[in-house]
N, C-alpha and C positions, 0 to 999 in steps of 0.2 A: 638855259645855257646860252651864252653869247655866241652869235654866229656873225661872220663877216662875209660880205658879198661885194666883189669888185665889178665895176662896169666902166665903160668908156674906151676900151681898147679898140683897135682897128688897124687899117692899113693906110699909110700916108707916104708921101714922097719925102725925100731928104729935105730938111729945112722946115718941114711942117710942124704942126702942134697937135697935141692931144691932151685931154684932161681925164685922168683916172679918178674914179670915185670909189670909196670904200664905206659902205653903210653897215652899221651894226644893228642887229636885232636880238631880241631875247632879253636877258637880264641887264641890269644897269651896266653901262659901259664905263668901268672904273679902272681900266688898265692905265698904268703910268706912262708907258711908251707906246707909240704907234709908228708904224713904218711900212715902207715899200721895199720889196725884194724882187729880184728878177733872176730868171734862169734861161740862158740861151742853150740851144741844142749842143750837147757834148761838153757843157761847162757846168761848174758848180753854181749853186744858187748863191747870189751875193746881195748884200744890203745896198740899197740905192739911196734912200733918204729916210730919216727918222725925225720924230718930234716928240716932245714930252708935254706933260700937263702944264708945265711952266712956260711953254712956248719956245724952248730951245730947239733949234733945228740942226741937222747934221747931214752931210752929203758925201757920197763917194766922189773921188777926185774927178772922174770922167764926166760927171753931170753938173758940177758946180757952175753956176752962172746960167744954166739952161733949164734946170728942173727946180720946182718950188713945191714944198710940202706945206699944206695948211690944214687946219682943223676947225670944225664947227661943233663945239661941244653941245650946243642946244639941239642939234640934229643927230648927235652921235655919229658923225660922218667926218672922214678926212679925205684929202684930195692930193693928187700929184699932178701939177701942171707941168707939162713937158713941152718945151719950145726948142726950135732949131734941132729937131730930131735928126739923128744920123743912122745909117744902116747898122752900125754896131750896137745901137740901142734895141734892135730886134730881139725880143725875148718874150717869155711868159712872165707877166708881172703879178705879184701876189701882195696882198696887204696882210698885216699881222699886228697883233697887240700883245703886250706882255709887260714884264717888269724890267728894272735896270739890269744890265747896262743899256743905255739908250743910244749913245753916240755910235755912229758908223765907224768901224775900224776896217780900213781897206785890207782885203785879203783874209779877214777873219772867217773861220768856218761858221756855218749856220748854227752850230751847237754853242757858239760863243754867246748868242743872244737868247734871252729867256722869253720864248714865244709861248703864250698861253692860248691864243686864238689865231686862226689863219683862214684865209679864203681859198677858193678853188682856182683863182687866177683868171687873168684876162690877157689875151694875146695882143701884142704890139708888133707890127711889121712895118719896117721903114725901107723903102726902095730907093735906090740911087738914081 
């Protein structure tokens, strides 16, 4: 069974950077879509960035130009580079893999996405 494990979270000051890593273990990692979601205290979990096997990427509006999702298929790993972090980026970040639809739809509920595998999350805290 495929398992996903996030790493790379931490505490940074506003304007800082972090790189999150999602590593897959277990069976062949053959999901079409990969993505990062986040959940802040008292808020719904939201899609942050997604990518598919063709390399198409998609981002929620608040992170465009600051976050970059990439994948390394040879390592069954994908990443989220987060630059110019803001306090409002503070959340638990989760990686996930599944099927279409892959594109981020701002405001869409988690149930909109077909998530087959998910990680336990990594905390990102940004202080002002």
